[in-house]
C-alpha positions as CSV (number, residue, x, y, z in Angstrom):
1,X,-20.4,7.1,10.5
2,X,-21.9,5.0,7.7
3,X,-19.5,3.3,5.4
4,X,-22.0,3.8,2.5
5,X,-20.9,7.5,2.5
6,X,-17.6,6.2,1.0
7,X,-19.2,4.5,-2.1
8,X,-18.9,5.9,-5.6
9,X,-19.5,4.5,-9.0
10,X,-16.6,3.8,-11.3
11,X,-17.0,2.4,-14.8
12,X,-14.7,-0.7,-15.3
13,X,-12.9,0.9,-18.1
14,X,-11.3,3.5,-15.7
15,X,-9.5,0.7,-13.7
16,X,-5.9,0.7,-14.9
17,X,-4.8,-2.8,-16.0
18,X,-1.2,-1.9,-16.7
19,X,1.3,0.7,-15.6
20,X,1.9,3.9,-17.6
21,X,4.8,3.6,-20.1
22,X,6.8,6.0,-18.1
23,X,6.3,6.3,-14.3
24,X,6.4,10.1,-14.2
25,X,4.0,10.3,-17.2
26,X,1.0,9.5,-14.9
27,X,-1.5,12.3,-14.5
28,X,-1.5,14.3,-11.3
29,X,-4.6,15.9,-9.8
30,X,-3.6,18.6,-7.3
31,X,-6.1,19.6,-4.7
32,X,-5.5,22.7,-2.5
33,X,-7.5,22.2,0.7
34,X,-7.4,25.9,1.7
35,X,-8.5,27.2,-1.6
36,X,-10.7,24.3,-2.6
37,X,-9.0,24.5,-6.0
38,X,-8.2,21.6,-8.4
39,X,-5.4,21.5,-10.9
40,X,-4.6,18.9,-13.5
41,X,-0.9,18.2,-14.2
42,X,1.5,15.3,-14.8
43,X,3.5,13.6,-12.1
44,X,6.7,14.9,-13.5
45,X,5.5,18.4,-12.5
46,X,5.4,17.5,-8.8
47,X,8.7,19.2,-7.9
48,X,6.9,22.5,-8.6
49,X,4.8,21.9,-5.5
50,X,7.7,21.3,-3.1
51,X,9.5,24.0,-1.2
52,X,13.1,24.0,0.1
53,X,13.1,22.5,3.5
54,X,10.2,20.1,3.0
55,X,10.5,16.6,4.2
56,X,9.3,13.9,1.9
57,X,8.5,10.5,3.6
58,X,8.7,7.4,1.5
59,X,7.8,3.8,2.4
60,X,10.6,1.6,1.2
61,X,8.8,-1.7,1.8
62,X,9.3,-4.2,-1.0
63,X,6.6,-6.5,-2.4
64,X,7.5,-10.2,-2.6
65,X,5.9,-12.7,-5.0
66,X,3.3,-13.8,-2.5
67,X,0.8,-15.6,-4.8
68,X,1.4,-19.4,-5.2
69,X,-0.4,-22.0,-7.1
70,X,-0.6,-25.3,-5.1
71,X,-2.0,-28.6,-6.2
72,X,-3.9,-31.0,-3.9
73,X,-3.1,-34.8,-3.9
74,X,-6.4,-35.2,-5.7
75,X,-5.2,-32.9,-8.5
76,X,-7.4,-29.9,-7.5
77,X,-5.9,-26.4,-7.6
78,X,-5.5,-24.2,-4.6
79,X,-4.7,-20.4,-4.6
80,X,-2.4,-19.4,-1.8
81,X,-1.7,-15.8,-0.8
82,X,1.2,-15.6,1.7
83,X,0.6,-12.9,4.3
84,X,3.4,-13.1,6.8
85,X,6.4,-15.2,7.5
86,X,6.4,-17.4,10.6
87,X,9.8,-19.0,10.3
88,X,12.1,-20.5,7.6
89,X,9.5,-23.1,6.7
90,X,6.1,-21.6,7.5
91,X,3.9,-18.7,6.5
92,X,0.5,-17.4,7.5
93,X,-1.7,-17.2,4.4
94,X,-5.1,-16.8,2.8
95,X,-6.4,-19.7,0.7
96,X,-9.0,-20.2,-2.0
97,X,-10.2,-23.5,-3.4
98,X,-10.1,-25.7,-0.2
99,X,-12.3,-26.6,2.7
100,X,-11.0,-26.6,6.3
101,X,-9.9,-30.1,7.4
102,X,-8.9,-30.9,11.0
103,X,-5.8,-33.0,10.0
104,X,-4.5,-30.4,7.5
105,X,-4.1,-30.8,3.8
106,X,-1.1,-32.0,1.8
107,X,-0.3,-29.9,-1.3
108,X,2.5,-29.4,-3.7
109,X,4.1,-26.2,-5.0
110,X,6.2,-27.2,-8.0
111,X,8.1,-30.2,-6.8
112,X,8.0,-29.2,-3.2
113,X,5.4,-30.6,-0.7
114,X,3.7,-28.7,2.0
115,X,0.9,-28.9,4.5
116,X,-1.9,-26.4,4.8
117,X,-3.4,-26.0,8.3
118,X,-6.6,-24.1,9.2
119,X,-6.1,-21.5,12.0
120,X,-8.5,-19.4,13.9
121,X,-8.2,-16.3,11.6
122,X,-6.9,-17.9,8.4
123,X,-4.4,-20.5,7.3
124,X,-0.8,-21.4,7.5
125,X,1.4,-23.3,5.1
126,X,4.5,-25.2,6.1
127,X,6.9,-26.5,3.5
128,X,8.9,-29.8,3.8
129,X,12.2,-28.1,2.9
130,X,15.5,-28.1,4.7
131,X,16.5,-24.7,3.4
132,X,14.8,-21.3,3.4
133,X,11.3,-21.6,2.0
134,X,11.7,-18.2,0.5
135,X,13.7,-20.0,-2.2
136,X,10.4,-21.7,-3.2
137,X,8.5,-18.5,-3.1
138,X,11.0,-16.7,-5.2
139,X,10.9,-19.5,-7.8
140,X,7.2,-20.1,-8.1
141,X,5.5,-17.0,-6.7
142,X,3.7,-14.4,-8.7
143,X,3.3,-10.8,-7.8
144,X,0.2,-10.3,-5.6
145,X,-1.7,-8.1,-8.0
146,X,-5.1,-7.0,-6.7
147,X,-8.2,-8.8,-7.9
148,X,-9.2,-6.0,-10.3
149,X,-6.1,-6.4,-12.4
150,X,-6.6,-9.2,-14.9
151,X,-3.7,-11.1,-16.5
152,X,-5.7,-14.1,-17.9
153,X,-2.5,-16.1,-18.6
154,X,-0.8,-13.2,-20.3
155,X,2.9,-12.4,-19.7
156,X,3.2,-10.8,-16.2
157,X,6.9,-10.2,-16.2
158,X,6.4,-6.4,-16.3
159,X,4.7,-6.7,-12.9
160,X,7.9,-7.8,-11.2
161,X,9.4,-4.4,-12.1
162,X,6.5,-2.1,-12.0
163,X,4.4,-3.4,-9.1
164,X,7.3,-2.0,-7.0
165,X,8.7,1.4,-6.3
166,X,12.1,2.3,-7.6
167,X,13.3,2.8,-4.0
168,X,11.9,-0.4,-2.5
169,X,14.4,-2.1,-0.2
170,X,13.0,-4.1,2.6
171,X,11.0,-7.2,1.6
172,X,7.7,-7.8,3.3
173,X,4.6,-6.3,1.6
174,X,1.8,-8.3,-0.1
175,X,0.4,-5.1,-1.6
176,X,2.5,-2.3,-3.0
177,X,2.7,1.3,-1.6
178,X,1.3,2.4,-4.9
179,X,1.5,6.2,-4.4
180,X,5.3,5.8,-4.9
181,X,5.0,4.1,-8.3
182,X,5.2,7.4,-10.1
183,X,8.6,8.4,-8.7
184,X,11.7,7.9,-10.9
185,X,15.2,8.1,-9.7
186,X,15.5,11.3,-11.7
187,X,12.5,12.9,-9.9
188,X,14.0,12.0,-6.5
189,X,17.3,13.6,-7.5
190,X,15.5,16.7,-8.7
191,X,13.7,17.1,-5.3
192,X,17.0,16.6,-3.4
193,X,18.6,19.4,-5.6
194,X,15.7,21.6,-4.6
195,X,16.5,21.2,-0.9
196,X,13.9,18.6,-0.1
197,X,14.9,16.1,2.6
198,X,13.9,12.6,1.6
199,X,13.5,10.1,4.4
200,X,12.4,6.5,4.3
201,X,10.3,4.5,6.7
202,X,9.1,0.9,6.4
203,X,5.6,-0.4,6.7
204,X,4.9,-3.9,5.3
205,X,1.5,-3.7,3.8
206,X,-0.7,-6.6,4.6
207,X,-4.4,-7.4,5.0
208,X,-4.9,-4.4,7.2
209,X,-4.6,-2.1,4.2
210,X,-6.2,-4.0,1.4
211,X,-9.2,-5.5,3.1
212,X,-12.3,-3.4,2.6
213,X,-14.4,-2.1,5.5
214,X,-17.3,-4.6,6.0
215,X,-19.1,-3.1,9.0
216,X,-21.8,-0.5,8.2
217,X,-20.5,1.6,11.1
218,X,-17.0,2.8,10.2
219,X,-16.0,3.1,13.8
220,X,-16.6,-0.6,14.4
221,X,-13.9,-1.6,11.9
222,X,-10.7,-3.0,13.3
223,X,-7.5,-2.8,11.3
224,X,-5.3,-5.9,11.1
225,X,-1.9,-5.0,12.5
226,X,1.0,-4.3,10.1
227,X,4.7,-4.2,10.9
228,X,6.6,-0.9,10.8
229,X,10.1,0.3,11.4
230,X,11.7,3.8,11.7
231,X,15.1,4.9,12.8
232,X,15.5,7.4,15.6
233,X,17.4,9.7,13.2
234,X,14.4,9.8,10.8
235,X,11.9,10.3,13.6
236,X,14.0,13.2,14.9
237,X,14.2,14.7,11.4
238,X,10.4,14.6,10.9
239,X,9.7,16.1,14.4
240,X,12.3,18.8,14.0
241,X,10.8,19.8,10.6
242,X,7.4,20.0,12.2
243,X,8.6,22.1,15.1
244,X,10.4,24.5,12.8
245,X,7.4,25.1,10.6
246,X,8.6,23.0,7.6
247,X,6.2,20.7,5.8
248,X,6.0,17.0,6.1
249,X,4.8,15.4,2.8
250,X,3.9,11.8,3.1
251,X,3.9,9.6,0.0
252,X,1.1,7.1,0.4
253,X,-1.3,6.2,3.2
254,X,1.2,3.7,4.6
255,X,3.7,6.5,5.2
256,X,1.0,8.6,6.9
257,X,0.1,5.8,9.2
258,X,3.8,5.1,10.1
259,X,4.5,8.8,10.8
260,X,1.4,9.3,12.8
261,X,2.1,6.1,14.8
262,X,5.8,6.8,15.6
263,X,6.1,10.6,15.9
264,X,3.4,11.7,18.5
265,X,4.3,11.8,22.2
266,X,7.5,12.6,23.9
267,X,9.7,10.1,22.0
268,X,8.2,7.1,23.9
269,X,6.5,5.5,20.8
270,X,8.2,2.3,19.7
271,X,10.5,2.7,16.6
272,X,9.6,-0.8,15.4
273,X,6.5,-2.9,16.1
274,X,3.0,-3.3,14.8
275,X,0.4,-0.6,14.2
276,X,-3.4,-0.9,14.1
277,X,-3.9,2.8,13.5
278,X,-7.1,3.3,11.6
279,X,-7.5,6.8,10.2
280,X,-10.9,8.0,9.1
281,X,-12.8,11.4,9.0
282,X,-12.5,13.1,12.4
283,X,-8.9,12.1,12.9
284,X,-6.6,15.0,13.8
285,X,-3.3,14.8,11.9
286,X,-0.4,15.7,14.0
287,X,2.6,15.6,11.6
288,X,1.5,15.2,8.0
289,X,1.0,18.4,6.1
290,X,0.6,17.2,2.5
291,X,-0.3,13.8,0.9
292,X,0.6,12.0,-2.3
293,X,-1.8,9.3,-3.0
294,X,-3.6,7.3,-5.7
295,X,-7.3,6.9,-6.4
296,X,-8.7,4.3,-4.0
297,X,-11.4,1.7,-4.0
298,X,-14.8,2.5,-2.4
299,X,-15.0,1.5,1.3
300,X,-11.3,1.0,1.5
301,X,-9.2,2.1,4.5
302,X,-6.9,4.2,2.2
303,X,-10.0,6.0,0.9
304,X,-11.1,6.8,4.4
305,X,-7.7,8.1,5.3
306,X,-7.6,10.3,2.2
307,X,-11.1,11.5,3.1
308,X,-9.9,12.4,6.6
309,X,-7.1,14.4,5.2
310,X,-8.9,16.2,2.4
311,X,-12.5,16.1,3.7
312,X,-15.0,13.6,2.4
313,X,-17.0,15.8,0.1
314,X,-14.0,17.7,-1.3
315,X,-12.3,14.3,-2.0
316,X,-15.4,13.0,-3.7
317,X,-15.5,16.1,-5.8
318,X,-12.0,15.4,-6.9
319,X,-12.9,11.9,-7.7
320,X,-15.9,13.0,-9.8
321,X,-13.8,15.4,-11.7
322,X,-11.1,12.8,-12.2
323,X,-13.7,10.4,-13.7
324,X,-15.0,13.2,-16.0
325,X,-11.5,13.8,-17.3
326,X,-10.7,10.2,-17.8
327,X,-8.1,9.6,-15.1
328,X,-6.9,6.0,-14.5
329,X,-7.9,4.5,-11.1
330,X,-6.4,2.2,-8.5
331,X,-3.0,0.6,-8.2
332,X,-1.6,1.2,-11.7
333,X,-3.6,4.4,-12.1
334,X,-2.9,8.1,-11.8
335,X,-2.0,10.2,-8.8
336,X,-3.2,12.9,-6.4
337,X,-1.4,15.5,-4.4
338,X,-3.4,17.0,-1.5
339,X,-1.8,20.2,0.0
């Protein structure tokens, strides 16, 4: 399968640079796979598409301020994106603005010194700090907004609230599960009153999700693993719903990958671990019946997953219509519901 089949042209002005004033005021494109029909609503209308007994799966991973500005001893600037914690002092990271040096490189983050070390598949940073280095991250870190959102020195305080879901709980993601941005506590309560079971899983989004597919042949792409965790109670709830004919609605591609990793089989899948599950057209979904998702970048793994769920051409038709009607795209953009 050629990755160029998952290209499309999006004018820059359609890329949302800031969140909607009200989370639930985002637009919602609803696509019915069986009918091939498209509706245009607002996200606050989404309870109308749920039924009593449905199970809604949310990813409660929380984004941490993973972008750091470091300074070399020579005064040069280094951009550091923390990827994953190693221990109290060290993190795996991605780096811009520095060449690999065998002996490592001394840098400063604020008043704290650290050493950058080149590794086989990236970098690590180790802080000279007796306490927990997350104290430094919390003080100096910026939210890891994707490259297409520009702040240019403007106040970014809103991102600490809005580049996060209202139900985020477990710290660990370097990119947000953006499909959940549109939920408010009020909408969650409305769904519960309607008889929808809401369950939470955790998948810490890392480079596996946000790195684009570079290989021409989609099947040659390999996902970087990402950590997930699900309780036995929640897995049983999802499996029981499926067995009894009730729908499982996943909010976000990360929730899909978690459910499809943990639930298949006879209960022998690990409840916590790392998943490299790469979902692209041809995949047979075993548990997910409906999907809430945003509009994704060309050649991205979330776009391929959504294409697997909706069908590539039907999804591209939805994207073309969304562009024609002025939808906002990507992380801070509008939403889709695929049923």
